[in-house]
N, C-alpha and C positions, 0 to 999 in steps of 0.2 A: 914631099914624102913624110918629113918629121911629123908635120901636122896630122897626119892620120894617126900617128903613135901618141903624140902628146895631147891631142884634143880629148880623147876619151878618158885618159888619166887626170888630166886638170879637172875637166867636167864633173868626174866622179868625185874627186877630191874636195872641189867647191861645195858640190851638193851635200855631202856628208859633212862638211864644216857649218854649213848654213843650216841643216837639218838640226844639229845637236846644238846650235846657239839657238834657236827658236823653241825647240821643244821643251826647255824648262820655263821659257819666258812666256809662251802663250798662255798656258793656265794662270800665271800670275797676272797677267794684263786683263785677262778676260774674267776674272774672279771665278775660275773654274767652271766655266760655261763652255768654254772650247778647249778640245786637247787635241794633241797631234796622233796620226796613225803610227803604229808600230811599223817599223820596216821590214819585217817579217810578219806577212798577213795572210791569214788564211780566212779573211771573209769575202762577203761577196762584193761585187764591185761597186764602185762609186758612181752616181750620177754625173752628167757632163759637168756640174759646176764644182765638184769637188768636196762637197760637204756632205754629211748625212746625220741622222740624229741616233744616238746610242739606247739601248733600253732604260738607262738610269737618266734619262733626258738631256744628257749633255751632247755637245755637236762634236763630231770627229772630222778633223780636217784632212785631207789626203797628204800624203807624204812630200809630193811634189810641191804643193802650195804652201807646206810649212818651210820647205827650202826657200821659196820665193820670199815669204816673211822673213826668214834668217839673212837672205840676201838684202832686203831693205833696211833691216837692223845695220847690217856693217856698212852699207852705203851711207846710213844717217850718221854712224860715228865717224866715219871717214870726213864727212862734210864737216860735222862738229870740230873734230879735230883741226881741219883746215882753217876753218873759220876763226877759232880761238887762237891758231899760230899766227894768223896775220895782224 
Protein backbone atom coordinates (compact mmCIF):
# COMPACT_ATOMS: atom_id res chain seq x y z
CA UNK A 1 0.00 0.00 0.00
CA UNK A 2 2.67 2.63 0.86
CA UNK A 3 4.53 1.74 -2.34
CA UNK A 4 1.64 3.07 -4.40
CA UNK A 5 1.95 6.43 -2.66
CA UNK A 6 5.71 6.71 -2.21
CA UNK A 7 6.84 5.46 -5.63
CA UNK A 8 5.36 8.32 -7.70
CA UNK A 9 6.55 10.91 -5.19
CA UNK A 10 10.11 9.59 -5.06
CA UNK A 11 10.22 8.98 -8.81
CA UNK A 12 9.14 12.56 -9.50
CA UNK A 13 11.61 13.92 -6.95
CA UNK A 14 14.55 12.00 -8.41
CA UNK A 15 13.57 12.92 -11.96
CA UNK A 16 13.46 16.63 -11.11
CA UNK A 17 16.76 16.51 -9.18
CA UNK A 18 18.51 14.62 -11.98
CA UNK A 19 17.03 16.93 -14.64
CA UNK A 20 18.28 20.08 -12.91
CA UNK A 21 21.67 18.46 -12.34
CA UNK A 22 22.21 17.70 -16.02
CA UNK A 23 20.52 20.77 -17.54
CA UNK A 24 23.42 23.20 -16.88
CA UNK A 25 26.14 20.57 -17.36
CA UNK A 26 24.94 19.27 -20.73
CA UNK A 27 25.76 22.45 -22.73
CA UNK A 28 29.10 22.83 -20.94
CA UNK A 29 30.23 19.28 -21.72
CA UNK A 30 29.00 19.38 -25.33
CA UNK A 31 30.41 22.87 -26.06
CA UNK A 32 26.88 24.26 -26.51
CA UNK A 33 25.90 21.83 -29.26
CA UNK A 34 23.37 19.93 -27.10
CA UNK A 35 20.81 21.51 -24.82
CA UNK A 36 18.00 20.23 -22.66
CA UNK A 37 14.35 20.45 -23.52
CA UNK A 38 12.32 22.76 -21.29
CA UNK A 39 10.04 20.98 -18.85
CA UNK A 40 7.05 22.99 -20.06
CA UNK A 41 7.02 22.30 -23.75
CA UNK A 42 4.65 23.34 -26.48
CA UNK A 43 6.72 21.82 -29.25
CA UNK A 44 6.16 19.00 -31.68
CA UNK A 45 6.88 15.53 -30.28
CA UNK A 46 10.33 14.01 -30.30
CA UNK A 47 11.30 11.04 -32.49
CA UNK A 48 11.72 7.65 -30.83
CA UNK A 49 15.39 8.30 -29.99
CA UNK A 50 14.71 11.47 -27.97
CA UNK A 51 16.79 14.00 -29.92
CA UNK A 52 15.89 16.64 -32.48
CA UNK A 53 17.64 19.54 -34.16
CA UNK A 54 16.62 23.12 -33.47
CA UNK A 55 16.49 25.87 -36.09
CA UNK A 56 19.82 27.29 -34.88
CA UNK A 57 21.57 23.94 -35.43
CA UNK A 58 21.81 22.80 -31.83
CA UNK A 59 20.53 19.41 -30.74
CA UNK A 60 17.70 19.35 -28.20
CA UNK A 61 17.60 16.38 -25.84
CA UNK A 62 14.27 15.16 -24.51
CA UNK A 63 13.66 15.91 -20.80
CA UNK A 64 13.52 12.22 -19.86
CA UNK A 65 16.93 11.60 -21.43
CA UNK A 66 18.32 14.64 -19.64
CA UNK A 67 17.15 13.05 -16.38
CA UNK A 68 18.97 9.83 -17.31
CA UNK A 69 22.18 11.81 -17.91
CA UNK A 70 21.72 13.49 -14.53
CA UNK A 71 21.26 10.09 -12.89
CA UNK A 72 24.50 8.88 -14.50
CA UNK A 73 26.28 11.96 -13.15
CA UNK A 74 25.02 11.22 -9.63
CA UNK A 75 25.93 7.53 -9.87
CA UNK A 76 29.40 8.46 -11.08
CA UNK A 77 29.81 10.92 -8.22
CA UNK A 78 28.75 8.33 -5.65
CA UNK A 79 31.13 5.75 -7.11
CA UNK A 80 33.98 8.28 -7.06
CA UNK A 81 33.27 9.17 -3.43
CA UNK A 82 33.15 5.51 -2.41
CA UNK A 83 36.40 4.76 -4.25
CA UNK A 84 38.14 7.75 -2.69
CA UNK A 85 36.86 6.80 0.74
CA UNK A 86 38.35 3.30 0.59
